[in-house]
C-alpha positions in Angstrom: -0.3 -4.0 -9.4 -1.1 -7.3 -7.7 -1.7 -7.7 -4.0 1.5 -9.6 -3.8 3.5 -6.7 -5.0 1.6 -3.9 -3.4 4.2 -3.5 -0.6 6.9 -3.5 -3.2 5.6 0.0 -4.2 6.3 1.1 -0.7 9.9 0.4 -1.2 10.6 1.2 -4.8 12.5 4.4 -5.3 11.0 5.0 -8.7 7.4 5.7 -9.5 5.1 2.7 -10.0 1.8 4.6 -9.8 0.6 3.2 -13.1 0.7 -0.3 -11.6 -0.8 0.2 -8.2 -3.2 0.5 -5.7 -0.2 2.3 -4.3 2.4 3.4 -6.9 5.2 5.7 -5.8 6.8 8.8 -7.0 10.3 10.1 -7.4 10.8 13.1 -9.5 13.2 15.4 -11.3 13.3 19.0 -10.3 14.1 21.9 -12.6 15.7 25.3 -12.0 12.5 26.9 -10.8 11.1 24.1 -8.6 12.9 24.9 -5.4 10.4 26.0 -2.7 10.2 29.7 -2.8 8.8 30.1 0.6 5.8 32.3 1.4 3.5 29.3 1.0 4.7 27.3 -2.0 4.9 23.6 -1.3 7.0 21.6 -3.7 6.3 17.8 -3.8 8.4 15.3 -5.7 5.9 14.6 -8.4 4.6 12.4 -11.1 6.4 10.1 -13.5 6.9 11.8 -16.8 10.2 10.6 -18.2 10.5 13.6 -17.8 7.4 15.1 -19.6 3.9 14.8 -18.2 0.6 13.9 -19.9 -2.1 16.2 -18.6 -4.8 14.0 -17.0 -6.7 14.9 -13.8 -9.4 12.3 -14.0 -9.5 11.1 -10.4 -11.4 7.9 -11.3 -8.7 6.5 -13.6 -5.9 6.0 -11.2 -3.5 4.5 -13.7 -3.2 7.7 -15.6 -4.2 10.5 -13.2 -1.6 13.0 -12.1 -1.0 13.1 -8.3 -2.4 16.7 -8.0 -5.9 15.3 -8.6 -5.8 14.0 -5.0 -5.7 17.6 -3.8 -8.6 18.7 -6.0 -11.0 15.7 -5.6 -12.0 14.6 -2.1 -13.4 11.3 -1.0 -15.9 10.8 1.8 -13.3 9.7 4.3 -9.7 8.4 4.3 -8.7 5.4 6.4 -5.1 5.6 7.7 -2.9 2.8 6.1 -1.2 2.6 9.5 -4.0 1.8 11.9 -7.2 2.2 9.9 -8.4 5.3 11.7 -10.6 7.6 9.6 -10.1 11.2 8.7 -13.5 12.7 7.5 -13.7 14.8 4.4 -17.0 15.0 2.4 -18.7 12.9 5.0 -18.7 13.9 8.7 -18.9 10.2 9.7 -20.4 6.8 9.1 -22.2 4.0 10.9 -23.4 0.5 10.1 -27.0 0.1 10.9 -26.4 -3.6 10.3 -23.4 -5.5 8.8 -24.8 -4.9 5.2 -26.0 -1.4 5.5 -23.5 1.5 5.7 -24.8 5.1 6.2 -22.7 8.2 5.6 -23.7 11.6 6.9 -22.7 14.1 4.1 -21.0 17.3 5.0 -23.1 20.5 4.4 -21.9 23.8 3.2 -19.3 22.4 0.7 -19.0 24.0 -2.7 -17.4 22.8 -5.9 -14.6 25.0 -7.0 -16.9 26.6 -9.7 -19.2 27.8 -7.0 -21.9 25.2 -7.3 -23.2 23.4 -4.2 -21.9 19.9 -3.4 -24.8 17.6 -2.4 -25.4 13.9 -1.5 -26.7 13.5 -5.1 -23.1 14.0 -6.3 -22.0 11.0 -4.2 -24.7 8.7 -5.6 -23.9 9.9 -9.1 -20.2 9.1 -8.7 -20.9 5.5 -7.6 -23.5 5.0 -10.3 -20.8 6.2 -12.8 -18.5 3.4 -11.5 -21.3 0.9 -12.1 -22.1 2.2 -15.6 -18.4 2.3 -16.6 -16.8 -0.7 -14.9 -13.3 0.3 -16.2 -13.5 3.2 -13.6 -14.2 0.7 -10.8 -10.6 -0.3 -10.2 -11.2 -1.1 -6.6 -14.1 -3.4 -7.3 -16.7 -1.4 -5.3 -19.6 -2.9 -7.3 -18.4 -6.4 -6.7 -19.2 -5.8 -3.1 -22.1 -3.4 -3.0 -25.7 -3.8 -4.3 -26.9 -0.2 -4.3 -26.4 3.5 -3.2 -29.2 5.9 -2.3 -29.8 9.2 -0.7 -32.2 10.0 2.1 -32.0 13.7 3.2 -28.4 14.4 4.1 -27.4 10.7 4.3 -26.1 8.4 1.7 -26.8 4.7 2.3 -24.6 2.0 0.8 -26.0 -1.5 0.7 -23.7 -4.5 0.5 -24.4 -7.8 -1.2 -22.9 -9.6 1.8 -21.6 -8.4 5.1 -18.3 -6.7 4.6 -17.7 -4.1 7.3 -14.0 -3.5 6.6 -14.8 -2.7 2.9 -16.1 0.7 4.2 -12.6 2.0 3.8 -12.6 1.3 0.1 -16.0 2.9 -0.3 -15.0 5.9 1.7 -11.9 6.5 -0.3 -13.7 6.8 -3.7 -13.1 10.4 -5.0 -16.4 12.2 -5.7 -17.0 14.1 -9.0 -19.6 16.8 -9.8 -22.8 15.5 -11.4 -23.5 18.9 -13.0 -20.3 18.6 -15.2 -19.6 14.8 -15.5 -23.2 13.9 -16.4 -22.4 15.3 -19.9 -19.1 13.5 -20.4 -19.6 10.9 -23.1 -16.9 8.6 -22.0 -15.5 9.2 -18.6 -13.0 6.4 -19.0 -11.1 8.4 -21.7 -11.8 11.8 -20.2 -8.6 13.6 -19.3 -10.4 16.3 -17.3 -8.0 19.1 -18.1 -10.2 21.7 -16.5 -10.8 20.0 -13.1 -13.6 21.2 -10.8 -13.4 19.6 -7.3 -14.2 20.2 -3.7 -10.6 20.0 -2.5 -8.2 22.5 -1.1 -6.5 23.3 -4.5 -7.4 24.0 -8.1 -5.3 23.8 -11.2 -3.3 27.0 -11.9 -0.7 26.2 -14.6 0.2 23.1 -16.5 3.4 22.4 -18.5 4.9 19.1 -19.6 7.8 19.6 -17.1 5.7 20.6 -14.1 2.3 21.9 -13.0 1.1 24.2 -10.2 -2.0 24.1 -8.1 -3.4 27.2 -6.3 -5.3 27.4 -3.1 -9.1 27.1 -3.4 -10.3 30.1 -1.4 -13.8 28.7 -1.1 -12.6 25.3 0.3 -14.7 24.3 3.3 -11.7 24.1 5.6 -9.5 26.7 3.9 -8.3 28.0 7.3 -6.4 24.6 7.7 -4.5 24.9 4.5 -1.1 26.5 4.9 0.3 26.3 1.3 -0.9 28.9 -1.1 0.4 26.9 -4.0 1.6 23.3 -4.7 4.2 22.5 -7.4 4.6 19.0 -8.9 7.7 18.8 -11.1 7.9 15.9 -13.6 10.2 13.2 -12.4 13.2 11.7 -14.3 13.3 8.1 -15.3 16.8 8.0 -14.0 17.0 7.1 -10.3 20.4 8.7 -9.8 19.0 12.0 -11.0 16.0 11.7 -8.7 18.2 11.1 -5.7 20.4 14.1 -6.6 17.4 16.3 -6.9 16.2 15.2 -3.4 19.6 15.6 -1.7 20.1 19.0 -3.3 17.0 20.4 -1.5 14.6 20.9 -4.3 11.6 19.6 -2.5 9.6 20.2 0.7 8.4 16.6 0.5 10.1 13.8 -1.3 9.5 10.0 -1.4 12.7 8.2 -2.2 14.9 5.5 -0.9 18.3 6.9 -0.1 21.3 4.9 1.1 22.8 6.3 4.4 20.0 8.9 4.7 21.6 10.7 7.6 24.7 11.4 5.5 23.1 11.9 2.0 20.1 13.9 3.1 20.0 15.1 6.8 23.6 16.3 6.8 22.9 18.5 3.8 20.7 20.8 6.0 20.7 19.5 9.6 18.4 22.3 10.8 15.6 21.5 8.4 16.0 18.0 6.7 14.2 15.2 8.5 13.0 11.7 7.5 10.5 9.1 8.6 10.7 5.5 7.3 7.8 3.7 8.9 6.8 0.2 8.0 4.3 0.3 5.1 4.0 -3.5 4.6 5.9 -6.7 4.9 8.1 -8.5 2.5 7.7 -12.2 2.6 8.7 -15.5 1.0 5.7 -17.0 -0.7 5.9 -20.8 -1.1 3.7 -22.6 -3.6 1.5 -24.7 -1.4 0.3 -26.9 -4.3 3.8 -28.4 -4.5 5.8 -30.7 -2.3 7.6 -30.1 0.0 6.2 -26.6 0.4 2.8 -28.1 1.1 4.2 -29.6 4.3 3.9 -27.2 7.2 6.9 -28.7 8.8 9.0 -27.9 5.8 7.8 -24.4 5.9 8.6 -24.2 9.6 12.1 -25.4 8.8 12.5 -22.7 6.2 11.3 -20.0 8.6 13.6 -21.1 11.4 16.5 -21.2 9.0 16.3 -17.5 8.4 18.1 -14.6 10.1 15.5 -12.0 9.2 17.5 -9.1 10.7 20.4 -9.8 8.4 18.0 -10.1 5.4 16.6 -6.7 6.3 20.0 -5.1 6.5 20.9 -6.4 3.1 17.6 -5.4 1.5 16.8 -2.1 3.1 20.0 -0.9 4.7 18.7 -1.9 8.1 16.2 1.0 8.1 13.6 -1.5 9.2 13.9 -4.8 10.9 12.4 -8.3 10.8 8.6 -8.6 10.7 6.3 -10.4 13.1 4.9 -13.7 12.0 1.6 -12.7 13.5 0.6 -11.2 10.1 0.2 -7.8 11.7 2.4 -4.8 10.9 3.8 -3.7 14.2 3.8 -1.3 16.0 1.0 0.0 13.6 -1.5 -2.6 14.6 -0.4 -3.3 18.2 -4.0 -3.0 19.5 -4.9 -6.2 17.6 -1.9 -8.3 18.7 -2.6 -11.7 20.4 -0.6 -11.4 23.6 -0.2 -15.2 23.8 2.2 -15.1 20.8 5.9 -15.5 21.9 8.0 -12.3 21.4 5.1 -10.6 19.6 5.3 -13.2 16.9 9.0 -12.5 16.0 10.7 -15.7 15.0 14.5 -16.0 15.5 16.9 -18.1 13.5 17.4 -21.5 15.2 19.3 -24.0 13.2 18.7 -26.9 15.6 14.9 -26.3 15.6 15.0 -25.9 11.8 16.6 -29.3 11.4 14.1 -30.9 13.7 11.2 -29.4 11.6 12.8 -30.6 8.4 13.1 -34.0 9.9 9.4 -34.0 10.7 8.9 -33.3 7.0 11.1 -36.3 6.1 14.3 -34.4 5.3 17.7 -35.1 6.9 21.2 -33.6 6.5 23.6 -35.8 4.7 27.0 -34.5 3.5 25.9 -30.9 3.8 22.7 -31.5 1.8 19.1 -31.6 3.0 17.9 -34.9 1.6 14.4 -36.4 1.4 13.3 -40.0 1.7 13.8 -40.4 -2.0 17.5 -39.5 -1.6 17.2 -36.2 -3.5 18.3 -32.9 -2.3 15.6 -30.3 -1.4 15.6 -27.6 -4.0 13.9 -24.2 -4.3 13.7 -21.6 -7.1 12.9 -18.1 -5.8 11.3 -15.7 -8.3 11.3 -11.9 -8.2 11.5 -9.1 -10.8 15.0 -8.5 -12.0 14.8 -4.7 -11.4 13.5 -4.9 -7.9 17.0 -4.4 -6.4 16.0 -4.7 -2.7 14.1 -7.9 -3.3 17.0 -9.3 -5.2 19.3 -8.4 -2.3 16.9 -10.1 0.1 16.6 -13.2 -2.1 20.4 -13.5 -2.3 20.7 -13.5 1.4 17.8 -16.0 1.8 19.6 -18.2 -0.7 22.8 -18.0 1.3 21.0 -18.9 4.6 19.0 -21.8 3.1 22.0 -23.1 1.3 23.7 -23.3 4.6 20.9 -25.7 5.7 21.5 -27.9 2.7 18.8 -26.6 0.3 19.8 -26.0 -3.3 18.5 -22.6 -4.1 18.2 -21.0 -7.6 17.2 -17.4 -8.3 14.8 -16.6 -11.1 14.9 -12.9 -12.2 12.3 -12.3 -14.9 10.9 -9.0 -16.0 7.9 -7.8 -13.9 5.3 -8.9 -16.4 6.6 -12.5 -16.5 6.9 -12.5 -12.7 3.4 -11.3 -12.3 2.1 -13.9 -14.7 3.8 -16.8 -12.9 2.6 -15.9 -9.5 -1.0 -15.2 -10.6 -1.1 -18.6 -12.3 0.6 -20.5 -9.5 3.5 -21.6 -11.7 6.4 -21.0 -9.3 8.2 -22.6 -6.5 8.8 -19.6 -4.3 8.5 -15.9 -4.8 9.5 -12.7 -3.0 6.5 -10.4 -2.6 4.7 -7.9 -0.4 2.1 -8.6 2.2 -0.3 -6.2 4.0 -0.2 -2.5 4.4 -3.9 -1.6 4.3 -4.1 -0.5 7.9 -6.9 -3.1 8.5 -6.2 -6.6 9.7 -9.2 -8.0 7.8 -8.0 -6.7 4.4 -4.4 -7.9 5.0 -5.4 -11.4 6.0 -8.3 -11.7 3.5 -6.0 -10.8 0.5 -3.4 -13.3 1.6 -5.4 -16.2 2.9 -9.0 -16.3 1.7 -9.5 -19.6 -0.1 -11.9 -18.1 -2.6 -8.7 -16.7 -4.3 -7.0 -20.1 -4.4 -7.9 -21.0 -8.0 -6.4 -24.1 -9.6 -2.8 -23.8 -10.9 -2.9 -22.3 -14.4 -5.9 -20.2 -13.6 -5.2 -16.6 -12.8 -6.0 -15.2 -9.4 -5.6 -11.7 -7.9 -4.6 -12.7 -4.4 -3.5 -15.7 -2.2 -1.0 -16.7 -4.9 0.4 -19.4 -2.7 -3.1 -20.9 -2.7 -3.6 -21.5 1.0 -6.8 -23.1 2.0 -8.1 -23.5 5.6 -11.8 -23.6 6.7 -10.8 -22.1 10.0 -9.4 -19.0 8.2 -12.4 -18.7 6.0 -14.7 -18.9 9.0 -12.7 -16.3 10.9 -12.7 -14.0 7.9 -16.5 -14.3 7.6 -16.9 -13.4 11.2 -14.5 -10.5 10.9 -16.3 -9.2 7.8 -19.6 -9.1 9.6 -18.4 -7.9 13.0 -19.3 -4.4 14.1 -18.4 -5.2 17.8 -14.7 -4.7 18.6 -14.6 -7.7 20.9 -15.8 -10.0 18.1 -13.3 -8.3 15.8 -10.4 -8.9 18.2 -11.3 -12.6 18.7 -11.5 -13.3 14.9 -8.2 -11.4 14.3 -6.4 -13.5 17.0 -7.6 -16.7 15.3 -6.0 -15.5 12.0 -2.8 -14.5 13.8 -2.5 -18.0 15.3 -3.0 -19.6 11.8 -0.3 -17.3 10.3 2.1 -18.0 13.1 1.6 -21.8 13.4 0.8 -22.8 9.8 3.0 -20.3 8.0 1.0 -19.7 4.8 3.5 -17.0 4.0 7.0 -16.8 5.5 7.0 -13.2 6.5 10.6 -11.7 6.7 11.0 -8.0 7.1 9.1 -4.7 7.0 9.1 -2.7 3.8 9.5 1.0 4.4 7.7 4.1 3.4 10.5 6.6 2.5 9.3 10.0 3.7 11.8 12.9 3.3 10.9 16.3 4.5 12.1 19.9 4.9 10.8 22.0 7.7 12.2 25.2 6.1 8.7 26.3 4.9 6.3 23.9 6.5 6.0 21.8 9.7 3.4 19.2 10.7 4.8 16.3 8.7 3.8 12.7 9.8 6.4 11.2 12.1 7.0 8.5 14.7 5.7 11.0 17.3 2.6 11.9 15.2 1.9 8.9 12.9 -1.4 10.2 11.5 -0.7 8.6 8.0 2.2 7.1 6.0 4.4 9.7 4.2 3.3 8.5 0.8 3.0 11.4 -1.5 1.4 9.5 -4.4 -2.0 8.5 -2.9 -4.8 9.9 -0.6 -2.2 10.5 2.1 -1.2 13.6 0.3 -4.6 15.2 1.1 -4.3 14.1 4.8 -0.8 15.6 5.1 -1.6 18.9 3.4 -4.5 19.5 5.8 -2.0 19.0 8.7 0.8 21.3 7.5 1.6 24.5 9.2 3.8 27.4 8.0 7.2 27.3 9.5 
């Protein structure tokens, strides 16, 4: 999944795990998947249509089953909300300089087969990513130069200063050297007899669901409330998934539901709760290699033409509202917000100001049409995948609002592959896409704005699809990448916020949600607005963080 569509995974109601850095899950239950109480946790599980393929290789994220996240731990997990770390196989980390990252490895940890976990396992895992680049889906070895042990420490050396990349390094799942060193091809290895350090081990596997059992020798076993975790296979039919959720088959589900209070909470008001926090931003990406989108005044006109709250209501039922044009996901990243931005960077619809901005770009209103100096009406074709229903709803409302300003808008609804190809190659006018959601300002801004991604049109890029270039941004990103001092980090982040707000490299519109649905019948301690320790995403490392927070009801 490309960066532009990463946040899309946070609002899809069907599973996109095979595409993502963040794919999602919705699943189909069966007659025996209802939480039985007494410690069984049932999570809306993996995509199987509806049968599952047994694969617990934690280093191949495109094919792994979600239960692998409860068997294989990383060093630490950074919250996608605010970037705060939860330690696992490392007790902590420090930068001795901006290119040298040192982890202190936890002692007394054992693999589930009884063997000791050691720092050598960490180094072995990273060397495995280097030897088999297909395993290195997060590009760790694009950034680091080496990994070495010294006593109980593991030192990671970067090619260039990249302090925020520590979150990616820390999130790498660690595998046992004593078993994986004999695996001929770990890329194709299905790992059907997984041995990890995590809180659970594999109990039973069937094509329709699998069960994990508690790892009694887990280093923090006293914090693990469930005795077992059940992952049923999900249906490919979204209506079936929604019915399974509303019928109460899961302790934890991840699914977009219309009118959630009526369709879910009211089914069991005593136990059913939900939390839909912002997991990213949905924006309108304008191709900056084309006129008139290359003119910042035209982009300002577009931004001021939009009623973002109305767009959010049409796209996500109003569960979330318009986004800040600061480039920060708020309130998640409030601590980084530049207080000088008006209304926290929220931009309201203002037709008069929009017309003035269009005039600065050389466009005036004539006969209900926005016309340029050449006498031609301004036009825009907005692209989005045809099956992304919420994006389509957003685009239709954007079209209505821009049409009211005199712009002729067309909607292009290709299949995902064609959409992805067009945005990566820069062959589009405008596109709906996701922004942010990493929990770290640097990563969000870097992916969207770093000029190193701005390849010529026709050449594929992995980020910055609108092809924005600004030396001020590149300089601020370099400063932020090397900064270990929070004051320097704050200043560089404010510079990036000002560029996002004033130059509009992306017209940010509304927050995309993370659709957490929970039952408190068997377990409590779910992430919430009062305790936002992670996003309620059951398909990635958040599942490990959540399970270590749960308490028996």
